[in-house]
C-alpha beads as a LAMMPS data file, in Angstrom:
LAMMPS data file: protein, C-alpha beads

94 atoms
93 bonds

1 atom types
1 bond types

-500.0 500.0 xlo xhi
-500.0 500.0 ylo yhi
-500.0 500.0 zlo zhi

Masses

1 110.0

Atoms # bond

1 1 1 -80.304 481.754 -346.357
2 1 1 -79.572 479.237 -343.646
3 1 1 -78.621 475.625 -344.103
4 1 1 -81.825 474.166 -342.751
5 1 1 -81.901 470.422 -343.004
6 1 1 -84.995 469.035 -344.664
7 1 1 -84.817 465.551 -346.104
8 1 1 -87.488 463.406 -347.585
9 1 1 -87.841 459.747 -346.683
10 1 1 -85.194 458.317 -348.977
11 1 1 -84.868 454.580 -348.833
12 1 1 -81.845 452.354 -348.807
13 1 1 -78.839 452.248 -346.477
14 1 1 -76.546 454.323 -348.725
15 1 1 -79.178 457.038 -349.151
16 1 1 -79.686 457.209 -345.388
17 1 1 -75.942 457.460 -344.817
18 1 1 -75.612 460.294 -347.348
19 1 1 -78.571 462.087 -345.756
20 1 1 -76.809 461.801 -342.378
21 1 1 -73.593 463.189 -343.846
22 1 1 -75.530 466.148 -345.249
23 1 1 -77.071 466.757 -341.812
24 1 1 -73.739 466.580 -339.974
25 1 1 -71.895 468.721 -342.501
26 1 1 -74.715 471.277 -342.595
27 1 1 -74.696 471.560 -338.810
28 1 1 -70.914 471.924 -338.778
29 1 1 -70.943 474.624 -341.443
30 1 1 -73.456 476.610 -339.365
31 1 1 -70.911 476.768 -336.528
32 1 1 -68.323 478.549 -338.671
33 1 1 -67.839 482.296 -338.781
34 1 1 -69.642 484.105 -341.599
35 1 1 -66.446 484.420 -343.633
36 1 1 -65.622 480.711 -343.327
37 1 1 -69.241 479.625 -343.819
38 1 1 -69.533 481.275 -347.222
39 1 1 -66.645 479.129 -348.502
40 1 1 -68.727 475.978 -348.004
41 1 1 -72.370 477.046 -348.045
42 1 1 -72.901 477.409 -351.811
43 1 1 -71.344 474.040 -352.614
44 1 1 -73.228 472.361 -349.773
45 1 1 -76.598 473.753 -350.895
46 1 1 -75.931 472.863 -354.541
47 1 1 -74.986 469.288 -353.675
48 1 1 -77.976 468.861 -351.360
49 1 1 -80.351 470.100 -354.080
50 1 1 -78.749 467.899 -356.747
51 1 1 -78.919 464.874 -354.426
52 1 1 -82.586 465.424 -353.579
53 1 1 -83.501 466.110 -357.218
54 1 1 -81.785 462.930 -358.398
55 1 1 -82.938 460.670 -355.575
56 1 1 -86.538 461.815 -356.054
57 1 1 -86.504 460.505 -359.627
58 1 1 -88.218 457.166 -360.234
59 1 1 -85.694 454.338 -359.994
60 1 1 -85.632 453.757 -363.742
61 1 1 -84.739 457.441 -364.383
62 1 1 -82.253 457.851 -361.544
63 1 1 -78.637 458.235 -362.640
64 1 1 -76.176 456.280 -360.518
65 1 1 -73.392 458.188 -362.262
66 1 1 -74.852 461.497 -361.025
67 1 1 -75.299 460.109 -357.500
68 1 1 -71.696 458.857 -357.469
69 1 1 -70.451 462.291 -358.566
70 1 1 -72.477 464.010 -355.844
71 1 1 -71.166 461.565 -353.230
72 1 1 -67.583 462.187 -354.372
73 1 1 -68.038 465.976 -354.229
74 1 1 -69.689 465.669 -350.803
75 1 1 -66.732 463.636 -349.547
76 1 1 -64.315 466.253 -350.904
77 1 1 -66.334 469.042 -349.273
78 1 1 -66.347 467.152 -345.967
79 1 1 -62.580 466.613 -346.157
80 1 1 -61.998 470.291 -346.896
81 1 1 -64.301 471.301 -344.043
82 1 1 -62.562 468.926 -341.621
83 1 1 -59.166 470.294 -342.634
84 1 1 -60.303 473.887 -342.079
85 1 1 -61.583 473.029 -338.596
86 1 1 -58.809 470.720 -337.396
87 1 1 -55.855 471.743 -339.524
88 1 1 -55.151 468.051 -340.127
89 1 1 -55.022 466.848 -343.718
90 1 1 -57.758 464.175 -344.027
91 1 1 -55.864 462.429 -346.809
92 1 1 -53.014 461.643 -344.377
93 1 1 -54.855 458.832 -342.646
94 1 1 -52.862 456.229 -340.695

Bonds

1 1 1 2
2 1 2 3
3 1 3 4
4 1 4 5
5 1 5 6
6 1 6 7
7 1 7 8
8 1 8 9
9 1 9 10
10 1 10 11
11 1 11 12
12 1 12 13
13 1 13 14
14 1 14 15
15 1 15 16
16 1 16 17
17 1 17 18
18 1 18 19
19 1 19 20
20 1 20 21
21 1 21 22
22 1 22 23
23 1 23 24
24 1 24 25
25 1 25 26
26 1 26 27
27 1 27 28
28 1 28 29
29 1 29 30
30 1 30 31
31 1 31 32
32 1 32 33
33 1 33 34
34 1 34 35
35 1 35 36
36 1 36 37
37 1 37 38
38 1 38 39
39 1 39 40
40 1 40 41
41 1 41 42
42 1 42 43
43 1 43 44
44 1 44 45
45 1 45 46
46 1 46 47
47 1 47 48
48 1 48 49
49 1 49 50
50 1 50 51
51 1 51 52
52 1 52 53
53 1 53 54
54 1 54 55
55 1 55 56
56 1 56 57
57 1 57 58
58 1 58 59
59 1 59 60
60 1 60 61
61 1 61 62
62 1 62 63
63 1 63 64
64 1 64 65
65 1 65 66
66 1 66 67
67 1 67 68
68 1 68 69
69 1 69 70
70 1 70 71
71 1 71 72
72 1 72 73
73 1 73 74
74 1 74 75
75 1 75 76
76 1 76 77
77 1 77 78
78 1 78 79
79 1 79 80
80 1 80 81
81 1 81 82
82 1 82 83
83 1 83 84
84 1 84 85
85 1 85 86
86 1 86 87
87 1 87 88
88 1 88 89
89 1 89 90
90 1 90 91
91 1 91 92
92 1 92 93
93 1 93 94
């Protein structure tokens, strides 16, 4: 299954930023070889589903703790992806 990007109209600046990160990371993962892609695809798809499921909850049922965890895992996935592409450790920022 491909990493097609389909996002609903989430509101709020943080939600839009996370949606953009999902889009960029999904596009980048598609450019990898099949072997490399499989390392990231399952985690990416799981996080995207969890994000959409949580963000689609009514505000009073939405868990900020769950959203924070998803954001943290997405950041870690993005760092790992960037390292695999560039060979530069993203935690060694100037």
